[in-house]
C-alpha positions as CSV (number, residue, x, y, z in Angstrom):
1,M,-44.0,-61.5,8.6
2,L,-45.6,-59.7,5.2
3,K,-46.1,-56.4,7.9
4,C,-42.7,-56.7,9.1
5,L,-41.4,-56.6,5.6
6,N,-43.9,-53.7,4.7
7,T,-42.5,-51.8,7.6
8,L,-38.9,-52.1,6.7
9,A,-39.4,-51.2,3.1
10,I,-41.0,-47.9,4.2
11,V,-38.4,-47.0,6.8
12,A,-35.6,-48.0,4.0
13,F,-37.6,-45.6,1.4
14,A,-38.1,-43.0,3.9
15,V,-34.5,-42.6,5.5
16,G,-33.1,-43.1,1.7
17,S,-35.2,-40.1,0.7
18,V,-34.6,-37.7,3.6
19,A,-30.9,-39.0,3.2
20,A,-30.4,-37.8,-0.2
21,I,-31.7,-34.2,0.1
22,P,-28.2,-32.5,1.0
23,A,-27.0,-33.7,-2.5
24,A,-29.7,-32.6,-4.1
25,K,-28.5,-29.2,-5.5
26,A,-27.2,-29.8,-8.9
27,D,-26.6,-25.9,-10.2
28,N,-25.4,-23.2,-9.1
29,T,-28.7,-20.9,-9.2
30,D,-29.2,-18.3,-6.3
31,D,-32.2,-16.2,-5.2
32,V,-31.0,-12.5,-5.6
33,K,-33.0,-9.7,-3.6
34,L,-31.4,-6.0,-3.9
35,T,-32.9,-2.6,-2.8
36,F,-31.3,0.3,-4.1
37,S,-31.3,3.8,-2.8
38,S,-34.2,5.4,-4.8
39,G,-36.1,2.5,-3.5
40,A,-36.0,0.3,-6.5
41,T,-35.7,-3.3,-5.8
42,F,-34.7,-6.3,-7.7
43,T,-36.1,-9.8,-7.1
44,G,-34.8,-12.9,-8.9
45,T,-32.4,-15.7,-9.7
46,V,-28.7,-15.6,-10.8
47,D,-27.0,-18.7,-12.5
48,F,-23.7,-18.7,-11.8
49,A,-20.6,-21.2,-13.5
50,D,-20.0,-24.5,-11.7
51,D,-17.1,-22.6,-9.8
52,Y,-19.0,-19.3,-9.5
53,S,-16.3,-17.6,-11.3
54,S,-18.9,-16.0,-13.6
55,I,-22.6,-15.4,-14.2
56,T,-24.2,-17.6,-16.9
57,G,-27.8,-16.2,-16.5
58,V,-30.5,-14.1,-15.0
59,N,-34.2,-14.0,-14.6
60,G,-35.7,-11.3,-12.5
61,T,-37.6,-7.8,-12.0
62,L,-36.4,-4.6,-11.3
63,T,-39.2,-2.6,-9.9
64,G,-39.7,1.2,-8.9
65,Y,-37.0,2.4,-11.2
66,E,-37.3,3.7,-14.8
67,Y,-34.8,5.9,-16.5
68,G,-36.1,8.1,-19.2
69,I,-34.8,10.8,-21.7
70,S,-35.5,13.3,-18.6
71,G,-33.9,11.1,-16.0
72,Y,-35.1,8.5,-13.3
73,T,-38.6,8.7,-12.9
74,G,-39.4,6.4,-10.0
75,V,-42.0,4.3,-11.7
76,G,-42.2,1.2,-13.7
77,S,-40.7,-2.6,-13.9
78,D,-38.3,-3.9,-16.2
79,S,-37.6,-7.7,-16.8
80,I,-34.1,-8.6,-16.1
81,N,-33.2,-11.3,-18.5
82,W,-29.7,-11.3,-20.1
83,V,-26.2,-11.1,-19.1
84,W,-23.9,-8.7,-21.0
85,G,-21.5,-10.4,-23.1
86,L,-18.6,-8.4,-24.0
87,C,-16.5,-7.4,-21.1
88,G,-16.2,-10.8,-19.1
89,N,-15.4,-9.6,-15.7
90,C,-16.2,-6.0,-15.6
91,S,-15.5,-5.8,-11.9
92,G,-11.8,-4.6,-12.3
93,L,-10.9,-6.3,-8.9
94,S,-8.6,-9.5,-8.4
95,G,-8.9,-12.5,-6.8
96,D,-12.6,-14.1,-6.4
97,Q,-14.3,-11.2,-7.4
98,F,-16.5,-11.3,-10.6
99,G,-19.0,-8.5,-11.8
100,N,-21.0,-7.9,-15.0
101,L,-24.2,-6.4,-15.9
102,L,-27.6,-7.9,-15.5
103,M,-29.9,-6.5,-18.5
104,D,-33.4,-5.6,-19.6
105,G,-34.4,-5.7,-23.3
106,I,-33.6,-7.7,-26.0
107,P,-29.8,-9.2,-26.5
108,F,-28.6,-9.3,-30.1
109,G,-26.6,-12.6,-29.3
110,D,-22.8,-10.9,-30.1
111,G,-22.8,-9.3,-26.6
112,F,-24.7,-6.6,-27.3
113,G,-28.2,-5.6,-27.1
114,D,-31.3,-3.4,-26.9
115,Y,-31.6,-2.2,-23.3
116,S,-33.1,0.4,-21.0
117,N,-31.5,-0.2,-17.7
118,F,-29.1,-2.3,-16.3
119,I,-28.1,-3.5,-12.8
120,A,-24.1,-3.7,-12.1
121,F,-23.9,-6.8,-10.2
122,T,-20.2,-7.4,-8.4
123,Y,-20.0,-10.4,-6.2
124,D,-17.2,-12.2,-4.0
125,Y,-17.1,-16.1,-4.4
126,T,-14.1,-16.6,-2.2
127,N,-16.4,-18.9,0.4
128,A,-18.4,-20.2,-2.7
129,P,-21.2,-21.5,-2.5
130,S,-21.5,-18.7,0.1
131,L,-21.4,-15.5,-1.9
132,V,-21.1,-12.1,-1.0
133,L,-22.2,-8.8,-2.8
134,D,-19.3,-6.7,-3.4
135,T,-19.8,-2.8,-4.1
136,A,-15.8,-2.3,-4.8
137,G,-14.4,-1.9,-7.9
138,N,-15.3,-0.6,-11.5
139,I,-19.2,-1.5,-11.2
140,G,-19.9,-2.5,-7.7
141,V,-24.0,-2.8,-7.2
142,D,-26.2,-0.3,-8.7
143,V,-28.7,0.5,-11.3
144,D,-27.6,2.3,-14.1
145,F,-24.0,3.2,-12.4
146,Q,-26.1,6.0,-10.4
147,D,-28.7,4.1,-8.1
148,F,-26.8,2.5,-5.3
149,L,-27.5,-0.8,-3.4
150,V,-28.5,-0.2,0.1
151,S,-29.3,-3.8,1.0
152,G,-29.3,-7.1,-0.8
153,S,-28.9,-11.0,-0.3
154,I,-27.6,-13.9,-2.5
155,A,-29.1,-17.0,-1.1
156,P,-29.3,-20.7,-2.9
157,T,-32.4,-21.6,-4.6
158,P,-33.8,-24.9,-3.2
159,E,-34.4,-27.0,-6.2
160,P,-37.5,-28.8,-7.1
161,D,-35.8,-32.6,-7.0
162,T,-35.2,-31.6,-3.2
163,M,-38.8,-30.5,-2.6
164,L,-40.1,-34.0,-4.1
165,Q,-37.2,-36.1,-1.9
166,L,-38.4,-34.2,1.2
167,G,-41.9,-34.5,0.1
168,T,-41.7,-38.4,-0.8
169,G,-39.3,-38.8,2.7
170,L,-42.4,-37.3,4.9
171,L,-44.9,-39.3,3.1
172,G,-42.9,-42.5,4.0
173,L,-42.6,-41.6,7.5
174,A,-46.4,-40.9,7.4
175,G,-46.8,-44.3,6.1
176,L,-44.8,-45.6,8.8
177,V,-46.6,-44.2,11.5
178,R,-50.0,-44.9,9.9
179,S,-49.0,-48.8,9.8
180,K,-47.4,-48.6,13.2
181,S,-50.9,-47.4,14.2
182,L,-53.3,-49.8,12.6
183,Q,-50.7,-52.8,14.0
184,H,-51.8,-51.5,17.6
185,T,-55.6,-51.4,17.1
């Protein structure tokens, strides 16, 4: 009787853990990968508002692009870590499109900041949470308004809780299989 209750507890735990996985994504942080005509790339995460109608944060790296006094040099990397705060929706597009500038350097806290490069980042959230990069409008998707996007993707980031729940569910299932195999020996 005790083995039966133990097995039922493991099954209930495993099923509950695995069943909870789809609901575990609690925020709107997505992985973003961009490649520009110069060969420069951006890899990082972008945080979106709950309804995806704006960008609330960014954390990533622009690699292979540095705009110096003499123009594009094709070297270097920049930490892209803040969002321009002055224009709201800079895209100039109507409907479910939003655009703003993802910045490197140091923000001053009033919308301005000290920066070297920026990424113009416009997306369409009509089918949110599925987002589509949008190259139209006033800013499109480019580096410093001159190095244009050639390919890119926006994909949901798996949450640590999701991985924990999946791992816990798999451990529970492994325990069930082990207990069943021990019962038959």
